C-alpha positions as CSV (number, residue, x, y, z in Angstrom):
1,M,32.3,-1.9,-2.1
2,D,29.2,0.4,-2.1
3,R,29.9,4.2,-2.0
4,I,27.8,6.8,-0.1
5,Y,27.1,10.2,-1.7
6,I,25.5,13.3,0.0
7,T,23.1,14.8,-2.6
8,K,21.3,18.0,-2.5
9,N,18.0,16.3,-3.3
10,G,17.8,13.9,-0.3
11,P,19.5,11.5,1.9
12,P,22.7,9.7,1.2
13,S,22.3,7.3,-1.9
14,I,24.0,4.0,-2.2
15,D,25.9,3.8,-5.5
16,N,25.4,0.4,-6.5
17,H,28.2,-1.0,-8.6
18,H,26.4,-4.2,-9.4
19,T,23.4,-2.5,-11.0
20,A,22.8,-4.5,-14.3
21,P,22.1,-2.6,-17.6
22,K,18.6,-1.1,-17.9
23,G,16.9,-3.9,-19.6
24,R,18.3,-6.5,-17.6
25,H,17.8,-4.8,-14.3
26,I,14.0,-4.3,-15.0
27,A,13.8,-7.9,-16.4
28,E,15.3,-9.2,-13.1
29,L,13.0,-7.1,-10.9
30,L,9.8,-8.1,-13.1
31,G,11.0,-11.9,-12.7
32,L,11.4,-11.5,-9.0
33,W,7.9,-10.1,-8.9
34,I,6.5,-12.9,-11.0
35,F,8.0,-15.5,-8.6
36,L,6.6,-13.6,-5.6
37,L,3.2,-13.6,-7.3
38,G,3.4,-17.2,-7.9
39,C,4.4,-18.1,-4.5
40,W,1.5,-15.9,-2.9
41,T,-1.1,-17.5,-5.4
42,V,0.1,-21.0,-4.3
43,Y,-0.1,-20.1,-0.6
44,R,-3.7,-18.6,-1.1
45,L,-4.8,-21.9,-2.8
46,V,-3.3,-24.3,-0.5
47,S,-3.9,-22.7,2.8
48,L,-7.5,-21.3,2.3
49,P,-9.3,-24.6,3.2
50,Y,-7.2,-24.7,6.5
51,I,-7.6,-21.1,7.7
52,E,-11.2,-20.3,6.9
53,P,-13.2,-18.3,7.7
54,I,-11.5,-15.0,6.3
55,W,-10.1,-12.8,9.0
56,S,-10.5,-15.5,11.7
57,M,-7.7,-15.9,14.2
58,K,-6.3,-18.8,12.0
59,F,-6.3,-16.7,9.0
60,L,-4.4,-13.8,10.8
61,L,-1.9,-16.0,12.6
62,A,-1.2,-17.6,9.1
63,Q,-0.6,-14.3,7.7
64,V,1.9,-13.3,10.4
65,I,3.9,-16.5,9.8
66,F,3.9,-16.9,6.0
67,M,3.8,-13.4,4.7
68,P,7.3,-12.3,5.7
69,I,8.6,-15.7,4.5
70,I,7.0,-15.6,1.1
71,F,7.7,-12.0,0.2
72,L,11.1,-11.2,2.2
73,S,13.0,-14.4,1.7
74,P,13.2,-14.3,-2.1
75,I,14.2,-10.6,-2.1
76,F,17.0,-11.3,0.4
77,L,18.2,-14.3,-1.6
78,Y,18.2,-12.2,-4.8
79,W,19.9,-9.3,-3.2
80,N,22.7,-11.5,-1.7
81,F,23.3,-14.0,-4.2
82,V,22.3,-12.4,-7.6
83,R,23.1,-8.9,-7.0
84,K,25.8,-9.9,-4.5
85,E,25.1,-6.7,-2.3
86,T,26.5,-6.0,1.1
87,A,24.2,-3.1,2.0
88,P,20.5,-3.7,3.1
89,P,18.1,-3.6,0.3
90,V,15.9,-1.1,2.0
91,R,16.9,2.1,4.1
92,F,14.7,2.4,7.1
93,F,16.2,5.3,8.8
94,S,17.7,8.7,7.9
95,D,21.3,9.7,8.7
96,Y,20.0,13.2,9.5
97,S,18.0,12.3,12.6
98,S,17.6,9.9,15.4
99,K,15.7,6.8,14.7
100,N,13.0,7.6,17.3
101,S,12.4,11.1,15.8
102,F,12.3,9.6,12.2
103,V,9.6,7.2,13.3
104,I,7.5,9.5,15.5
105,K,7.4,12.2,12.8
106,A,6.3,9.5,10.5
107,L,3.6,8.2,12.8
108,V,2.2,11.8,13.2
109,F,2.2,12.2,9.4
110,G,0.5,8.8,8.9
111,I,-2.3,9.8,11.2
112,M,-2.8,13.1,9.6
113,L,-2.9,11.3,6.2
114,T,-5.4,8.8,7.5
115,I,-7.7,11.4,8.8
116,V,-7.6,13.3,5.4
117,E,-8.3,9.9,3.8
118,I,-11.4,9.4,5.9
119,I,-12.7,12.9,5.2
120,L,-12.2,12.6,1.3
121,H,-13.7,9.2,1.3
122,F,-17.0,10.4,3.2
123,I,-17.2,13.2,0.9
124,R,-16.9,10.9,-2.2
125,S,-19.5,8.5,-0.9
126,Y,-21.9,11.3,0.2
127,A,-21.7,12.9,-3.1
128,I,-22.5,9.8,-5.1
129,F,-25.2,8.4,-3.0
130,N,-26.9,11.9,-2.6
131,S,-26.5,12.8,-6.3
132,G,-30.2,11.7,-7.0
133,L,-29.0,8.5,-8.9
134,F,-30.0,6.3,-6.0
135,G,-33.0,8.4,-4.9
136,D,-33.4,8.8,-1.1
137,T,-30.8,6.7,0.9
138,K,-30.1,6.2,4.6
139,L,-26.6,6.4,6.0
140,E,-25.4,3.6,8.3
141,F,-22.2,3.3,10.4
142,E,-20.7,0.1,11.1
143,F,-18.1,-0.9,13.7
144,G,-16.2,-3.9,12.7
145,F,-14.5,-4.7,15.9
146,L,-17.9,-5.5,17.3
147,D,-18.2,-8.5,14.9
148,T,-14.8,-10.1,16.0
149,E,-14.7,-13.1,18.2
150,S,-13.3,-11.2,21.1
151,W,-11.2,-8.2,21.9
152,S,-8.0,-10.3,21.6
153,H,-9.1,-11.2,18.1
154,Y,-9.6,-7.5,17.2
155,L,-6.1,-6.7,18.7
156,V,-4.5,-9.4,16.7
157,M,-6.2,-8.2,13.6
158,A,-5.0,-4.6,14.2
159,L,-1.3,-5.6,15.0
160,T,-1.3,-7.9,12.1
161,N,-2.2,-5.3,9.6
162,L,-0.1,-2.5,11.2
163,F,3.1,-4.6,11.9
164,I,3.1,-7.4,9.4
165,V,1.0,-6.5,6.4
166,A,2.0,-2.8,6.2
167,I,5.7,-3.4,7.0
168,V,6.1,-6.3,4.5
169,E,4.2,-4.6,1.7
170,E,5.9,-1.3,2.1
171,F,9.3,-2.8,2.4
172,V,8.6,-4.8,-0.8
173,F,6.8,-2.3,-3.0
174,R,8.0,1.2,-1.9
175,G,11.3,0.4,-0.2
176,F,12.5,-2.2,-2.7
177,F,10.8,-2.3,-6.1
178,Q,10.1,1.5,-6.3
179,N,13.6,2.4,-5.2
180,Q,15.1,-0.3,-7.6
181,F,13.2,0.9,-10.7
182,E,14.3,4.5,-9.9
183,K,18.0,3.4,-10.5
184,V,17.1,3.1,-14.3
185,L,13.7,4.8,-14.9
186,P,12.4,8.3,-14.2
187,K,10.7,8.6,-10.8
188,W,7.1,9.0,-12.2
189,Q,7.6,5.8,-14.3
190,S,9.1,4.0,-11.2
191,L,6.1,5.1,-9.2
192,A,3.5,3.9,-11.9
193,L,5.2,0.5,-12.4
194,A,5.7,-0.2,-8.6
195,S,2.0,0.8,-8.0
196,T,0.8,-1.4,-10.8
197,L,2.7,-4.4,-9.5
198,F,1.4,-3.6,-6.0
199,G,-2.2,-3.7,-7.2
200,L,-1.7,-6.9,-9.3
201,M,-0.3,-8.7,-6.2
202,H,-3.6,-8.5,-4.6
203,L,-5.2,-10.6,-7.3
204,P,-4.9,-13.7,-5.4
205,I,-6.7,-12.8,-2.4
206,A,-9.3,-11.0,-4.6
207,I,-10.0,-14.1,-6.7
208,F,-9.5,-17.0,-4.3
209,V,-10.4,-15.4,-1.0
210,Y,-13.0,-12.7,-1.7
211,E,-14.1,-14.5,-4.9
212,M,-14.5,-11.2,-6.9
213,E,-15.3,-11.0,-10.5
214,G,-16.5,-8.9,-13.3
215,Y,-16.8,-5.2,-12.5
216,W,-15.9,-5.4,-8.8
217,L,-12.6,-7.1,-9.6
218,V,-11.8,-4.3,-11.9
219,Y,-12.8,-1.7,-9.3
220,S,-10.8,-3.3,-6.6
221,L,-7.8,-3.4,-8.8
222,I,-8.0,0.3,-9.7
223,D,-8.5,0.9,-5.8
224,W,-5.4,-1.0,-5.0
225,I,-3.2,0.6,-7.8
226,G,-4.6,4.0,-6.8
227,M,-3.5,3.2,-3.2
228,G,-0.1,2.1,-4.4
229,M,0.2,5.6,-6.2
230,I,-0.5,7.7,-3.3
231,L,1.6,5.6,-0.9
232,G,4.4,5.6,-3.4
233,Y,4.2,9.3,-4.0
234,A,4.2,9.9,-0.2
235,Y,7.4,7.9,0.0
236,Q,8.9,9.7,-3.1
237,I,8.6,13.2,-1.6
238,S,9.5,12.2,2.1
239,R,11.8,9.4,1.6
240,N,10.6,8.1,4.9
241,I,9.3,4.5,4.6
242,W,7.7,4.8,7.9
243,V,5.3,7.3,6.6
244,C,3.9,4.8,4.1
245,I,4.0,1.9,6.8
246,F,2.0,3.9,9.3
247,W,-0.5,5.3,6.6
248,H,-1.0,1.9,5.2
249,G,-1.3,0.1,8.5
250,L,-3.8,2.6,9.9
251,H,-5.8,2.3,6.6
252,N,-6.1,-1.3,6.9
253,V,-6.9,-1.3,10.7
254,L,-9.5,1.4,9.9
255,V,-11.2,-0.7,7.3
256,G,-11.8,-3.4,9.9
257,T,-12.6,-1.0,12.7
258,F,-15.0,1.7,11.4
259,T,-16.8,2.2,8.1
260,W,-20.1,3.5,6.7
261,R,-22.5,2.7,3.9
262,F,-25.7,3.9,2.3
263,V,-28.6,1.5,2.5
264,E,-32.4,1.6,1.6
265,F,-31.8,2.9,-2.0
266,E,-35.1,4.3,-3.4
267,K,-33.6,3.6,-6.9
268,V,-31.3,0.8,-7.8
269,P,-29.1,1.8,-11.0
270,S,-27.7,-0.9,-13.2
271,E,-24.5,-2.6,-12.2
272,M,-22.6,-0.9,-15.0
273,V,-23.8,2.5,-13.9
274,T,-23.0,1.9,-10.4
275,F,-19.5,0.6,-11.3
276,S,-19.0,3.5,-13.6
277,V,-20.0,6.2,-10.9
278,G,-18.1,4.5,-8.2
279,T,-14.9,4.2,-10.3
280,L,-15.1,7.8,-11.3
281,G,-15.4,8.8,-7.6
282,L,-12.5,6.5,-6.7
283,I,-10.3,8.1,-9.3
284,A,-11.4,11.6,-8.2
285,Y,-10.3,10.7,-4.7
286,F,-6.9,9.6,-5.8
287,V,-6.2,12.6,-8.0
288,T,-7.3,14.9,-5.1
289,T,-4.9,13.1,-2.7
290,M,-2.0,13.3,-5.2
291,L,-2.8,17.0,-5.7
292,L,-2.8,17.6,-2.1
293,L,0.5,15.7,-1.5
294,Y,2.1,17.6,-4.4
295,I,0.9,21.0,-3.0
296,S,2.2,20.2,0.3
297,R,5.5,18.7,-0.7
298,T,7.6,21.6,0.2
299,K,6.4,21.3,3.9
300,I,6.3,17.5,4.0
301,A,10.0,16.9,2.9
302,P,11.7,19.3,5.2
303,W,9.4,18.2,8.2
304,A,10.7,14.5,7.5
305,M,14.1,16.0,7.5
306,I,14.7,15.3,3.9
307,S,15.3,17.9,1.1
308,V,12.6,18.4,-1.5
309,Q,12.6,15.9,-4.5
310,N,10.6,17.0,-7.4
């Protein structure tokens, strides 16, 4: 039977009597991740001819149906039949507050983080494209919802990203993998490992759907791993999975709703130079975000009704 402990560093933690020795525990989790990656890759390869074009209504509805099945079913099977656990694999709510309060505060915090993300990304883009490297440029804003088939299509896109993609990915990578690695590894190692697995899980869509290669595949991989790091750290200091769900979901919706780009370059640097500058800017963004989260951790954690965890 699982025992519940009240700790000074956070919410009640479930003492798992069935946790395997460190090496075996990590090997089981990595094996489970490899299985998920294999299933997701097969799904992308097999389904793509039937659900094209990308982000069409067919593509989104297939995501709604198959993503929870592919990612959640193996985890629950592993949890129930290999680990033989009775407690749920992921804690969605705190014992210290009502469910509504826990979720509403997470939503507010997720919106705040998304606004900070927009500001930092704009500063990064503006600094790069007005550095003189590209000469004179022109700023253009794009509204993705204007390119959708209809408002209903845009609504399905938004709801899919917010309530399917974000919930499933945060359940799997922050709620499950990061938590499970923390049972046998230091928190920062768990964060780095779970974030790397999160980034690598995006390779099937990057290679088979977006057909990325070369520098831009590496750039996107850094982007996904970095996103995993800041989401994971937000979870680490708040222990509120809904913070990550709302931040992740709003980020995805924002990408399909509103963005900007610099066009009409006076100079066109080499692909290597563009990649290098873009990557350094991306890393600077993630480091800045991590620092802001670290500096504000003493305010974030009590506000989320959880004690600070260093």
